[in-house]
Backbone as JSON Lines, residues from 0, in Angstrom:
{"i":0,"aa":"M","n":[6.6,-2.98,-13.33],"ca":[5.84,-4.16,-13.7],"c":[6.05,-4.54,-15.16]}
{"i":1,"aa":"K","n":[6.43,-3.58,-15.97],"ca":[6.62,-3.84,-17.39],"c":[7.65,-4.94,-17.61]}
{"i":2,"aa":"K","n":[8.69,-4.95,-16.76],"ca":[9.78,-5.91,-16.92],"c":[9.63,-7.13,-16.01]}
{"i":3,"aa":"N","n":[8.62,-7.14,-15.17],"ca":[8.45,-8.23,-14.22],"c":[7.09,-8.89,-14.45]}
{"i":4,"aa":"E","n":[7.09,-9.94,-15.24],"ca":[5.83,-10.59,-15.61],"c":[5.11,-11.18,-14.41]}
{"i":5,"aa":"A","n":[5.88,-11.75,-13.48],"ca":[5.27,-12.37,-12.29],"c":[4.53,-11.32,-11.47]}
{"i":6,"aa":"L","n":[5.16,-10.17,-11.28],"ca":[4.52,-9.09,-10.53],"c":[3.29,-8.57,-11.27]}
{"i":7,"aa":"R","n":[3.42,-8.42,-12.57],"ca":[2.3,-7.93,-13.39],"c":[1.1,-8.87,-13.28]}
{"i":8,"aa":"N","n":[1.35,-10.16,-13.32],"ca":[0.26,-11.13,-13.21],"c":[-0.43,-11.07,-11.85]}
{"i":9,"aa":"I","n":[0.38,-10.87,-10.8],"ca":[-0.19,-10.77,-9.45],"c":[-1.09,-9.55,-9.34]}
{"i":10,"aa":"V","n":[-0.59,-8.41,-9.81],"ca":[-1.37,-7.17,-9.72],"c":[-2.64,-7.27,-10.56]}
{"i":11,"aa":"N","n":[-2.51,-7.81,-11.77],"ca":[-3.68,-7.92,-12.65],"c":[-4.73,-8.88,-12.11]}
{"i":12,"aa":"S","n":[-4.32,-9.79,-11.24],"ca":[-5.27,-10.75,-10.68],"c":[-6.01,-10.2,-9.46]}
{"i":13,"aa":"C","n":[-5.6,-9.03,-8.98],"ca":[-6.25,-8.44,-7.8],"c":[-7.69,-8.02,-8.13]}
{"i":14,"aa":"P","n":[-8.63,-8.33,-7.26],"ca":[-10.03,-7.95,-7.52],"c":[-10.27,-6.44,-7.41]}
{"i":15,"aa":"L","n":[-9.36,-5.74,-6.72],"ca":[-9.52,-4.29,-6.56],"c":[-8.16,-3.62,-6.66]}
{"i":16,"aa":"I","n":[-8.04,-2.65,-7.57],"ca":[-6.8,-1.9,-7.73],"c":[-7.14,-0.42,-7.67]}
{"i":17,"aa":"N","n":[-6.5,0.31,-6.76],"ca":[-6.76,1.75,-6.68],"c":[-5.62,2.53,-7.33]}
{"i":18,"aa":"A","n":[-5.98,3.63,-7.97],"ca":[-4.99,4.51,-8.6],"c":[-4.41,5.42,-7.53]}
{"i":19,"aa":"D","n":[-3.28,5.02,-6.98],"ca":[-2.67,5.76,-5.87],"c":[-1.97,7.02,-6.35]}
{"i":20,"aa":"G","n":[-1.28,6.93,-7.49],"ca":[-0.48,8.06,-7.97],"c":[-1.19,8.9,-9.0]}
{"i":21,"aa":"S","n":[-0.89,10.19,-8.99],"ca":[-1.5,11.09,-9.98],"c":[-1.02,10.78,-11.39]}
{"i":22,"aa":"S","n":[0.17,10.18,-11.51],"ca":[0.7,9.85,-12.83],"c":[-0.19,8.82,-13.54]}
{"i":23,"aa":"I","n":[-0.76,7.9,-12.77],"ca":[-1.65,6.89,-13.35],"c":[-2.92,7.55,-13.88]}
{"i":24,"aa":"V","n":[-3.45,8.49,-13.11],"ca":[-4.66,9.21,-13.52],"c":[-4.4,10.02,-14.79]}
{"i":25,"aa":"L","n":[-3.28,10.73,-14.82],"ca":[-2.93,11.54,-15.99],"c":[-2.67,10.67,-17.21]}
{"i":26,"aa":"A","n":[-1.96,9.55,-17.01],"ca":[-1.67,8.65,-18.12],"c":[-2.96,8.04,-18.67]}
{"i":27,"aa":"G","n":[-3.87,7.66,-17.79],"ca":[-5.14,7.1,-18.23],"c":[-5.92,8.08,-19.09]}
{"i":28,"aa":"K","n":[-5.94,9.32,-18.67],"ca":[-6.63,10.36,-19.44],"c":[-5.95,10.58,-20.79]}
{"i":29,"aa":"F","n":[-4.62,10.61,-20.79],"ca":[-3.83,10.83,-22.0],"c":[-4.04,9.7,-23.01]}
{"i":30,"aa":"L","n":[-4.19,8.48,-22.51],"ca":[-4.33,7.31,-23.38],"c":[-5.79,7.01,-23.74]}
{"i":31,"aa":"G","n":[-6.7,7.83,-23.24],"ca":[-8.11,7.62,-23.56],"c":[-8.79,6.57,-22.7]}
{"i":32,"aa":"H","n":[-8.19,6.26,-21.56],"ca":[-8.78,5.32,-20.61],"c":[-8.86,5.99,-19.24]}
{"i":33,"aa":"P","n":[-9.72,7.0,-19.12],"ca":[-9.74,7.79,-17.88],"c":[-10.07,6.97,-16.64]}
{"i":34,"aa":"V","n":[-9.34,7.26,-15.58],"ca":[-9.59,6.65,-14.27],"c":[-10.55,7.57,-13.53]}
{"i":35,"aa":"P","n":[-11.62,7.02,-12.93],"ca":[-12.62,7.87,-12.27],"c":[-12.03,8.88,-11.29]}
{"i":36,"aa":"E","n":[-11.1,8.44,-10.45],"ca":[-10.48,9.35,-9.5],"c":[-9.25,8.71,-8.88]}
{"i":37,"aa":"R","n":[-8.43,9.55,-8.3],"ca":[-7.25,9.07,-7.59],"c":[-7.63,8.79,-6.14]}
{"i":38,"aa":"V","n":[-7.26,7.62,-5.65],"ca":[-7.5,7.26,-4.26],"c":[-6.18,6.79,-3.67]}
{"i":39,"aa":"T","n":[-5.59,7.57,-2.8],"ca":[-4.3,7.2,-2.23],"c":[-4.47,6.05,-1.23]}
{"i":40,"aa":"G","n":[-3.41,5.29,-1.07],"ca":[-3.44,4.16,-0.16],"c":[-3.79,4.56,1.26]}
{"i":41,"aa":"I","n":[-3.21,5.66,1.72],"ca":[-3.45,6.08,3.1],"c":[-4.88,6.54,3.3]}
{"i":42,"aa":"D","n":[-5.46,7.21,2.29],"ca":[-6.85,7.65,2.39],"c":[-7.8,6.45,2.43]}
{"i":43,"aa":"L","n":[-7.5,5.45,1.59],"ca":[-8.33,4.25,1.57],"c":[-8.21,3.5,2.89]}
{"i":44,"aa":"M","n":[-6.99,3.42,3.41],"ca":[-6.78,2.75,4.69],"c":[-7.55,3.44,5.81]}
{"i":45,"aa":"E","n":[-7.5,4.77,5.84],"ca":[-8.23,5.53,6.86],"c":[-9.73,5.27,6.76]}
{"i":46,"aa":"R","n":[-10.24,5.22,5.54],"ca":[-11.67,4.96,5.33],"c":[-12.04,3.56,5.82]}
{"i":47,"aa":"L","n":[-11.16,2.61,5.54],"ca":[-11.41,1.23,5.97],"c":[-11.35,1.09,7.49]}
{"i":48,"aa":"L","n":[-10.46,1.83,8.12],"ca":[-10.37,1.81,9.59],"c":[-11.68,2.31,10.2]}
{"i":49,"aa":"K","n":[-12.21,3.37,9.63],"ca":[-13.48,3.92,10.11],"c":[-14.61,2.91,9.92]}
{"i":50,"aa":"E","n":[-14.64,2.31,8.73],"ca":[-15.67,1.33,8.41],"c":[-15.56,0.1,9.32]}
{"i":51,"aa":"A","n":[-14.32,-0.34,9.53],"ca":[-14.09,-1.52,10.38],"c":[-14.54,-1.26,11.81]}
{"i":52,"aa":"S","n":[-14.29,-0.05,12.28],"ca":[-14.69,0.31,13.64],"c":[-16.21,0.32,13.78]}
{"i":53,"aa":"E","n":[-16.88,0.84,12.76],"ca":[-18.34,0.94,12.81],"c":[-19.03,-0.41,12.63]}
{"i":54,"aa":"E","n":[-18.41,-1.28,11.83],"ca":[-19.04,-2.57,11.51],"c":[-18.43,-3.74,12.28]}
{"i":55,"aa":"N","n":[-17.48,-3.43,13.16],"ca":[-16.81,-4.44,13.99],"c":[-16.05,-5.48,13.16]}
{"i":56,"aa":"Y","n":[-15.39,-5.02,12.1],"ca":[-14.49,-5.9,11.36],"c":[-13.16,-5.95,12.11]}
{"i":57,"aa":"S","n":[-12.61,-7.13,12.27],"ca":[-11.36,-7.27,13.01],"c":[-10.15,-6.98,12.11]}
{"i":58,"aa":"L","n":[-9.09,-6.45,12.72],"ca":[-7.93,-5.98,11.98],"c":[-6.66,-6.7,12.42]}
{"i":59,"aa":"F","n":[-5.77,-6.92,11.44],"ca":[-4.42,-7.41,11.74],"c":[-3.44,-6.47,11.04]}
{"i":60,"aa":"L","n":[-2.41,-6.04,11.76],"ca":[-1.42,-5.11,11.24],"c":[-0.1,-5.85,11.05]}
{"i":61,"aa":"L","n":[0.44,-5.8,9.84],"ca":[1.68,-6.51,9.53],"c":[2.65,-5.58,8.81]}
{"i":62,"aa":"G","n":[3.85,-5.41,9.37],"ca":[4.87,-4.64,8.68],"c":[5.48,-3.53,9.51]}
{"i":63,"aa":"A","n":[6.46,-2.85,8.92],"ca":[7.2,-1.75,9.56],"c":[8.01,-2.27,10.76]}
{"i":64,"aa":"T","n":[8.57,-1.36,11.52],"ca":[9.34,-1.75,12.71],"c":[8.38,-2.03,13.86]}
{"i":65,"aa":"E","n":[8.9,-2.67,14.9],"ca":[8.07,-2.96,16.07],"c":[7.55,-1.67,16.69]}
{"i":66,"aa":"E","n":[8.42,-0.67,16.77],"ca":[8.04,0.62,17.34],"c":[6.9,1.25,16.54]}
{"i":67,"aa":"V","n":[7.03,1.22,15.22],"ca":[6.02,1.84,14.36],"c":[4.7,1.09,14.42]}
{"i":68,"aa":"V","n":[4.73,-0.23,14.31],"ca":[3.46,-0.98,14.28],"c":[2.72,-0.87,15.61]}
{"i":69,"aa":"Q","n":[3.47,-0.78,16.71],"ca":[2.82,-0.59,18.01],"c":[2.22,0.81,18.14]}
{"i":70,"aa":"E","n":[2.91,1.79,17.55],"ca":[2.38,3.16,17.56],"c":[1.13,3.27,16.69]}
{"i":71,"aa":"V","n":[1.14,2.58,15.56],"ca":[-0.04,2.56,14.69],"c":[-1.22,1.94,15.42]}
{"i":72,"aa":"K","n":[-0.96,0.86,16.13],"ca":[-2.01,0.21,16.92],"c":[-2.58,1.18,17.95]}
{"i":73,"aa":"R","n":[-1.69,1.9,18.63],"ca":[-2.12,2.87,19.65],"c":[-2.96,3.98,19.04]}
{"i":74,"aa":"I","n":[-2.52,4.5,17.9],"ca":[-3.22,5.6,17.25],"c":[-4.6,5.16,16.75]}
{"i":75,"aa":"I","n":[-4.67,3.96,16.18],"ca":[-5.96,3.45,15.71],"c":[-6.94,3.35,16.87]}
{"i":76,"aa":"K","n":[-6.48,2.81,18.0],"ca":[-7.36,2.68,19.17],"c":[-7.76,4.04,19.73]}
{"i":77,"aa":"L","n":[-6.87,5.02,19.56],"ca":[-7.16,6.38,20.03],"c":[-8.23,7.03,19.16]}
{"i":78,"aa":"R","n":[-8.09,6.87,17.84],"ca":[-9.04,7.48,16.9],"c":[-10.35,6.7,16.8]}
{"i":79,"aa":"Y","n":[-10.22,5.39,16.9],"ca":[-11.4,4.53,16.76],"c":[-11.44,3.57,17.95]}
{"i":80,"aa":"P","n":[-11.95,4.02,19.08],"ca":[-11.95,3.2,20.3],"c":[-12.6,1.83,20.14]}
{"i":81,"aa":"A","n":[-13.52,1.72,19.2],"ca":[-14.21,0.44,19.01],"c":[-13.44,-0.51,18.1]}
{"i":82,"aa":"A","n":[-12.3,-0.06,17.57],"ca":[-11.53,-0.89,16.64],"c":[-11.1,-2.2,17.3]}
{"i":83,"aa":"N","n":[-11.29,-3.28,16.58],"ca":[-10.95,-4.62,17.08],"c":[-9.67,-5.11,16.41]}
{"i":84,"aa":"I","n":[-8.53,-4.82,17.03],"ca":[-7.24,-5.23,16.48],"c":[-6.87,-6.59,17.09]}
{"i":85,"aa":"V","n":[-6.9,-7.62,16.26],"ca":[-6.69,-8.98,16.77],"c":[-5.24,-9.44,16.69]}
{"i":86,"aa":"G","n":[-4.38,-8.6,16.1],"ca":[-2.97,-8.97,16.05],"c":[-2.13,-7.94,15.33]}
{"i":87,"aa":"C","n":[-0.86,-7.9,15.68],"ca":[0.08,-7.07,14.94],"c":[1.46,-7.73,14.98]}
{"i":88,"aa":"Q","n":[2.2,-7.56,13.9],"ca":[3.5,-8.19,13.75],"c":[4.38,-7.26,12.93]}
{"i":89,"aa":"N","n":[5.58,-6.96,13.43],"ca":[6.47,-6.1,12.65],"c":[6.96,-6.85,11.41]}
{"i":90,"aa":"G","n":[7.51,-6.11,10.48],"ca":[7.93,-6.71,9.22],"c":[9.35,-7.22,9.21]}
{"i":91,"aa":"Y","n":[10.03,-7.14,10.35],"ca":[11.44,-7.53,10.41],"c":[11.62,-8.93,10.98]}
{"i":92,"aa":"F","n":[10.82,-9.85,10.48],"ca":[10.96,-11.25,10.89],"c":[11.74,-12.01,9.83]}
{"i":93,"aa":"D","n":[12.33,-13.11,10.23],"ca":[13.05,-13.98,9.3],"c":[12.04,-14.53,8.29]}
{"i":94,"aa":"R","n":[12.34,-14.36,7.01],"ca":[11.38,-14.78,5.99],"c":[11.14,-16.3,6.0]}
{"i":95,"aa":"H","n":[12.02,-17.04,6.66],"ca":[11.77,-18.47,6.84],"c":[10.57,-18.7,7.77]}
{"i":96,"aa":"D","n":[10.21,-17.68,8.53],"ca":[9.07,-17.78,9.45],"c":[7.76,-17.31,8.83]}
{"i":97,"aa":"S","n":[7.79,-17.01,7.53],"ca":[6.61,-16.45,6.87],"c":[5.38,-17.34,6.98]}
{"i":98,"aa":"K","n":[5.57,-18.64,6.79],"ca":[4.42,-19.54,6.86],"c":[3.82,-19.53,8.26]}
{"i":99,"aa":"M","n":[4.68,-19.5,9.28],"ca":[4.2,-19.46,10.66],"c":[3.42,-18.18,10.92]}
{"i":100,"aa":"I","n":[3.93,-17.05,10.4],"ca":[3.23,-15.76,10.56],"c":[1.88,-15.83,9.86]}
{"i":101,"aa":"A","n":[1.86,-16.4,8.65],"ca":[0.61,-16.52,7.89],"c":[-0.41,-17.36,8.65]}
{"i":102,"aa":"E","n":[0.06,-18.41,9.3],"ca":[-0.84,-19.27,10.09],"c":[-1.37,-18.53,11.32]}
{"i":103,"aa":"E","n":[-0.52,-17.69,11.92],"ca":[-0.97,-16.88,13.06],"c":[-2.06,-15.91,12.63]}
{"i":104,"aa":"I","n":[-1.89,-15.35,11.44],"ca":[-2.9,-14.43,10.91],"c":[-4.21,-15.17,10.68]}
{"i":105,"aa":"R","n":[-4.13,-16.38,10.13],"ca":[-5.34,-17.19,9.92],"c":[-6.04,-17.48,11.25]}
{"i":106,"aa":"E","n":[-5.24,-17.85,12.25],"ca":[-5.8,-18.19,13.56],"c":[-6.44,-16.98,14.25]}
{"i":107,"aa":"S","n":[-5.98,-15.78,13.89],"ca":[-6.56,-14.57,14.48],"c":[-7.97,-14.31,13.97]}
{"i":108,"aa":"Q","n":[-8.31,-14.93,12.82],"ca":[-9.61,-14.75,12.16],"c":[-9.88,-13.28,11.82]}
{"i":109,"aa":"A","n":[-8.82,-12.6,11.42],"ca":[-8.95,-11.19,11.02],"c":[-9.82,-11.06,9.78]}
{"i":110,"aa":"D","n":[-10.61,-9.98,9.75],"ca":[-11.41,-9.67,8.56],"c":[-10.62,-8.83,7.56]}
{"i":111,"aa":"I","n":[-9.71,-8.0,8.09],"ca":[-8.91,-7.11,7.25],"c":[-7.45,-7.21,7.68]}
{"i":112,"aa":"L","n":[-6.57,-7.36,6.7],"ca":[-5.13,-7.4,6.96],"c":[-4.46,-6.27,6.19]}
{"i":113,"aa":"F","n":[-3.72,-5.43,6.9],"ca":[-2.93,-4.38,6.27],"c":[-1.47,-4.82,6.27]}
{"i":114,"aa":"V","n":[-0.84,-4.82,5.08],"ca":[0.54,-5.27,4.95],"c":[1.43,-4.09,4.55]}
{"i":115,"aa":"A","n":[2.29,-3.68,5.47],"ca":[3.15,-2.52,5.23],"c":[4.58,-2.95,4.89]}
{"i":116,"aa":"F","n":[4.71,-3.7,3.79],"ca":[6.02,-4.03,3.23],"c":[6.25,-3.09,2.04]}
{"i":117,"aa":"S","n":[7.49,-3.01,1.6],"ca":[7.77,-2.23,0.39],"c":[7.41,-3.07,-0.84]}
{"i":118,"aa":"S","n":[7.33,-2.41,-1.98],"ca":[7.05,-3.12,-3.23],"c":[8.38,-3.53,-3.88]}
{"i":119,"aa":"P","n":[8.44,-4.66,-4.54],"ca":[7.34,-5.6,-4.8],"c":[7.21,-6.71,-3.75]}
{"i":120,"aa":"E","n":[7.94,-6.59,-2.65],"ca":[7.91,-7.67,-1.65],"c":[6.49,-7.94,-1.16]}
{"i":121,"aa":"K","n":[5.73,-6.86,-0.9],"ca":[4.39,-7.09,-0.34],"c":[3.5,-7.85,-1.3]}
{"i":122,"aa":"E","n":[3.61,-7.53,-2.6],"ca":[2.77,-8.22,-3.58],"c":[3.11,-9.72,-3.64]}
{"i":123,"aa":"F","n":[4.41,-10.04,-3.67],"ca":[4.81,-11.45,-3.72],"c":[4.45,-12.18,-2.43]}
{"i":124,"aa":"W","n":[4.66,-11.52,-1.3],"ca":[4.39,-12.17,-0.01],"c":[2.89,-12.45,0.14]}
{"i":125,"aa":"I","n":[2.08,-11.45,-0.13],"ca":[0.63,-11.63,-0.03],"c":[0.16,-12.74,-0.95]}
{"i":126,"aa":"N","n":[0.64,-12.71,-2.19],"ca":[0.23,-13.72,-3.17],"c":[0.61,-15.14,-2.71]}
{"i":127,"aa":"Q","n":[1.79,-15.27,-2.13],"ca":[2.26,-16.6,-1.72],"c":[1.48,-17.17,-0.54]}
{"i":128,"aa":"Y","n":[1.07,-16.29,0.37],"ca":[0.45,-16.78,1.61],"c":[-1.05,-16.45,1.73]}
{"i":129,"aa":"L","n":[-1.62,-15.96,0.66],"ca":[-3.03,-15.55,0.7],"c":[-3.96,-16.69,1.11]}
{"i":130,"aa":"D","n":[-3.77,-17.85,0.51],"ca":[-4.66,-18.98,0.81],"c":[-4.5,-19.46,2.25]}
{"i":131,"aa":"I","n":[-3.26,-19.46,2.74],"ca":[-3.02,-19.89,4.12],"c":[-3.68,-18.94,5.1]}
{"i":132,"aa":"M","n":[-3.55,-17.64,4.86],"ca":[-4.07,-16.63,5.8],"c":[-5.59,-16.63,5.86]}
{"i":133,"aa":"N","n":[-6.22,-16.85,4.7],"ca":[-7.69,-16.91,4.64],"c":[-8.35,-15.66,5.24]}
{"i":134,"aa":"V","n":[-7.84,-14.51,4.83],"ca":[-8.4,-13.22,5.28],"c":[-9.28,-12.66,4.15]}
{"i":135,"aa":"P","n":[-10.51,-12.26,4.44],"ca":[-11.41,-11.76,3.39],"c":[-10.87,-10.56,2.61]}
{"i":136,"aa":"F","n":[-10.18,-9.64,3.31],"ca":[-9.7,-8.43,2.63],"c":[-8.26,-8.16,3.05]}
{"i":137,"aa":"V","n":[-7.36,-8.18,2.07],"ca":[-5.93,-7.92,2.32],"c":[-5.52,-6.71,1.5]}
{"i":138,"aa":"M","n":[-4.85,-5.77,2.13],"ca":[-4.43,-4.56,1.43],"c":[-2.97,-4.25,1.72]}
{"i":139,"aa":"G","n":[-2.19,-4.07,0.66],"ca":[-0.81,-3.61,0.8],"c":[-0.82,-2.11,0.99]}
{"i":140,"aa":"V","n":[-0.22,-1.64,2.07],"ca":[-0.29,-0.2,2.39],"c":[1.06,0.5,2.35]}
{"i":141,"aa":"G","n":[2.12,-0.22,1.94],"ca":[3.42,0.42,1.79],"c":[3.87,1.2,3.01]}
{"i":142,"aa":"G","n":[4.11,2.5,2.82],"ca":[4.6,3.34,3.9],"c":[3.53,4.0,4.75]}
{"i":143,"aa":"S","n":[2.29,3.56,4.63],"ca":[1.19,4.2,5.37],"c":[1.34,4.08,6.88]}
{"i":144,"aa":"F","n":[1.93,2.98,7.36],"ca":[2.15,2.85,8.8],"c":[3.07,3.96,9.3]}
{"i":145,"aa":"D","n":[4.13,4.24,8.53],"ca":[5.08,5.29,8.92],"c":[4.41,6.65,8.99]}
{"i":146,"aa":"V","n":[3.47,6.89,8.07],"ca":[2.73,8.16,8.08],"c":[1.81,8.24,9.29]}
{"i":147,"aa":"L","n":[1.06,7.18,9.54],"ca":[0.14,7.16,10.68],"c":[0.89,7.31,12.0]}
{"i":148,"aa":"A","n":[2.07,6.7,12.07],"ca":[2.86,6.74,13.31],"c":[3.62,8.05,13.47]}
{"i":149,"aa":"G","n":[3.6,8.9,12.43],"ca":[4.29,10.17,12.5],"c":[5.77,10.09,12.2]}
{"i":150,"aa":"K","n":[6.22,8.94,11.7],"ca":[7.63,8.79,11.36],"c":[7.98,9.57,10.1]}
{"i":151,"aa":"T","n":[7.07,9.58,9.16],"ca":[7.21,10.42,7.97],"c":[5.99,11.33,7.87]}
{"i":152,"aa":"T","n":[6.18,12.47,7.26],"ca":[5.11,13.47,7.17],"c":[4.45,13.41,5.8]}
{"i":153,"aa":"R","n":[3.14,13.39,5.78],"ca":[2.43,13.43,4.51],"c":[2.52,14.83,3.92]}
{"i":154,"aa":"A","n":[2.47,14.89,2.6],"ca":[2.56,16.17,1.91],"c":[1.44,17.11,2.32]}
{"i":155,"aa":"P","n":[1.72,18.42,2.36],"ca":[0.66,19.4,2.64],"c":[-0.46,19.3,1.61]}
{"i":156,"aa":"K","n":[-1.63,19.8,1.97],"ca":[-2.81,19.72,1.11],"c":[-2.55,20.28,-0.28]}
{"i":157,"aa":"L","n":[-1.77,21.36,-0.36],"ca":[-1.48,21.98,-1.65],"c":[-0.77,20.99,-2.57]}
{"i":158,"aa":"F","n":[0.23,20.28,-2.03],"ca":[0.95,19.28,-2.82],"c":[0.0,18.16,-3.24]}
{"i":159,"aa":"Q","n":[-0.89,17.77,-2.34],"ca":[-1.84,16.69,-2.64],"c":[-2.77,17.09,-3.77]}
{"i":160,"aa":"K","n":[-3.3,18.31,-3.71],"ca":[-4.23,18.78,-4.74],"c":[-3.55,18.91,-6.1]}
{"i":161,"aa":"M","n":[-2.26,19.26,-6.08],"ca":[-1.5,19.42,-7.32],"c":[-1.0,18.08,-7.86]}
{"i":162,"aa":"G","n":[-1.2,17.01,-7.09],"ca":[-0.71,15.71,-7.51],"c":[0.79,15.58,-7.39]}
{"i":163,"aa":"C","n":[1.38,16.33,-6.46],"ca":[2.84,16.36,-6.31],"c":[3.32,15.79,-4.98]}
{"i":164,"aa":"E","n":[2.59,14.83,-4.44],"ca":[3.04,14.2,-3.2],"c":[4.39,13.52,-3.39]}
{"i":165,"aa":"W","n":[4.63,13.03,-4.6],"ca":[5.91,12.37,-4.89],"c":[7.07,13.34,-4.68]}
{"i":166,"aa":"L","n":[6.88,14.61,-5.05],"ca":[7.93,15.61,-4.89],"c":[8.2,15.86,-3.41]}
{"i":167,"aa":"W","n":[7.15,15.9,-2.61],"ca":[7.31,16.08,-1.17],"c":[8.09,14.92,-0.55]}
{"i":168,"aa":"R","n":[7.76,13.7,-0.97],"ca":[8.46,12.53,-0.45],"c":[9.93,12.54,-0.88]}
{"i":169,"aa":"F","n":[10.16,12.98,-2.11],"ca":[11.55,13.06,-2.59],"c":[12.34,14.07,-1.78]}
{"i":170,"aa":"L","n":[11.74,15.21,-1.47],"ca":[12.42,16.24,-0.69],"c":[12.73,15.75,0.73]}
{"i":171,"aa":"Q","n":[11.9,14.84,1.24],"ca":[12.14,14.28,2.57],"c":[13.27,13.25,2.56]}
{"i":172,"aa":"E","n":[13.29,12.42,1.51],"ca":[14.28,11.34,1.43],"c":[14.88,11.28,0.03]}
{"i":173,"aa":"P","n":[15.69,12.28,-0.36],"ca":[16.19,12.36,-1.74],"c":[17.02,11.15,-2.19]}
{"i":174,"aa":"R","n":[17.88,10.66,-1.34],"ca":[18.72,9.53,-1.75],"c":[17.91,8.27,-2.0]}
{"i":175,"aa":"R","n":[17.0,7.98,-1.08],"ca":[16.21,6.75,-1.19],"c":[15.19,6.82,-2.32]}
{"i":176,"aa":"M","n":[14.67,8.02,-2.59],"ca":[13.58,8.15,-3.55],"c":[14.02,8.55,-4.96]}
{"i":177,"aa":"F","n":[15.32,8.85,-5.15],"ca":[15.76,9.33,-6.46],"c":[15.46,8.31,-7.56]}
{"i":178,"aa":"K","n":[15.88,7.06,-7.33],"ca":[15.68,6.03,-8.36],"c":[14.2,5.82,-8.65]}
{"i":179,"aa":"R","n":[13.4,5.78,-7.58],"ca":[11.97,5.51,-7.74],"c":[11.27,6.62,-8.51]}
{"i":180,"aa":"Y","n":[11.54,7.87,-8.14],"ca":[10.75,8.96,-8.71],"c":[11.32,9.58,-9.97]}
{"i":181,"aa":"F","n":[12.62,9.57,-10.14],"ca":[13.18,10.18,-11.34],"c":[13.47,9.15,-12.42]}
{"i":182,"aa":"I","n":[14.21,8.12,-12.08],"ca":[14.46,7.07,-13.07],"c":[13.17,6.31,-13.36]}
{"i":183,"aa":"G","n":[12.43,5.96,-12.31],"ca":[11.18,5.22,-12.49],"c":[10.14,6.01,-13.27]}
{"i":184,"aa":"N","n":[10.0,7.3,-12.96],"ca":[9.02,8.13,-13.66],"c":[9.39,8.33,-15.13]}
{"i":185,"aa":"F","n":[10.71,8.41,-15.4],"ca":[11.16,8.54,-16.79],"c":[10.8,7.29,-17.58]}
{"i":186,"aa":"E","n":[11.02,6.12,-16.97],"ca":[10.68,4.86,-17.63],"c":[9.17,4.77,-17.86]}
{"i":187,"aa":"F","n":[8.4,5.2,-16.86],"ca":[6.94,5.18,-16.98],"c":[6.49,6.07,-18.13]}
{"i":188,"aa":"L","n":[7.07,7.26,-18.23],"ca":[6.72,8.19,-19.3],"c":[7.03,7.59,-20.67]}
{"i":189,"aa":"K","n":[8.16,6.92,-20.78],"ca":[8.53,6.27,-22.05],"c":[7.48,5.23,-22.46]}
{"i":190,"aa":"H","n":[7.05,4.43,-21.5],"ca":[6.05,3.4,-21.8],"c":[4.71,4.01,-22.2]}
{"i":191,"aa":"V","n":[4.34,5.11,-21.54],"ca":[3.08,5.78,-21.87],"c":[3.13,6.32,-23.3]}
{"i":192,"aa":"L","n":[4.24,6.93,-23.67],"ca":[4.38,7.49,-25.02],"c":[4.4,6.38,-26.07]}
{"i":193,"aa":"K","n":[5.05,5.26,-25.74],"ca":[5.05,4.12,-26.67],"c":[3.64,3.58,-26.86]}
{"i":194,"aa":"E","n":[2.91,3.49,-25.76],"ca":[1.53,3.0,-25.81],"c":[0.67,3.94,-26.66]}
{"i":195,"aa":"K","n":[0.87,5.23,-26.49],"ca":[0.11,6.22,-27.26],"c":[0.4,6.09,-28.75]}
{"i":196,"aa":"G","n":[1.66,5.77,-29.05],"ca":[2.04,5.64,-30.46],"c":[1.78,4.27,-31.04]}
{"i":197,"aa":"G","n":[1.24,3.38,-30.22],"ca":[0.94,2.03,-30.71],"c":[2.15,1.14,-30.82]}
{"i":198,"aa":"V","n":[3.26,1.52,-30.12],"ca":[4.49,0.73,-30.17],"c":[4.52,-0.2,-28.97]}
{"i":199,"aa":"R","n":[4.86,-1.45,-29.2],"ca":[4.95,-2.42,-28.11],"c":[6.41,-2.76,-27.83]}
């Protein structure tokens, strides 16, 4: 986000931002701006699914492959029989059809929309079509659909407690995650140290 002003503005305009990574929590503490706690995207999504089931909030699932999104739908209904899923759409649609998809989401009258695109695509897509969709609560969930569907495995509890889920993900997909976790983390560390030193 440091180099992408448009993305930074979108994220900063969000009414709710959760600290998904342990690096954010550690950096906040280091810089004297402690974050109350780390809340991972998948944990928040699970909590919202439970809440939606109990309060009869309707759900729309958007993203991942057709196989994965259908499996996520099945698992949600299995865990939360009262869940009201009013629509699901895989993420492999022609982006020229985005407005049509957004209108379908609006017509579904969903209360909660989960968007499982990668970053920064999900942030830009949600921002562009937010008004059209008219959904009260929209959450970008990244790879959470893959975890729920069992396509990827979440880190063991020990890794989670140590704040090393990133290492587990890297070990699962080293080629895909190298740039994100090693080059990206190095850049993040540089910015944190500059901020600490008062350098802009």
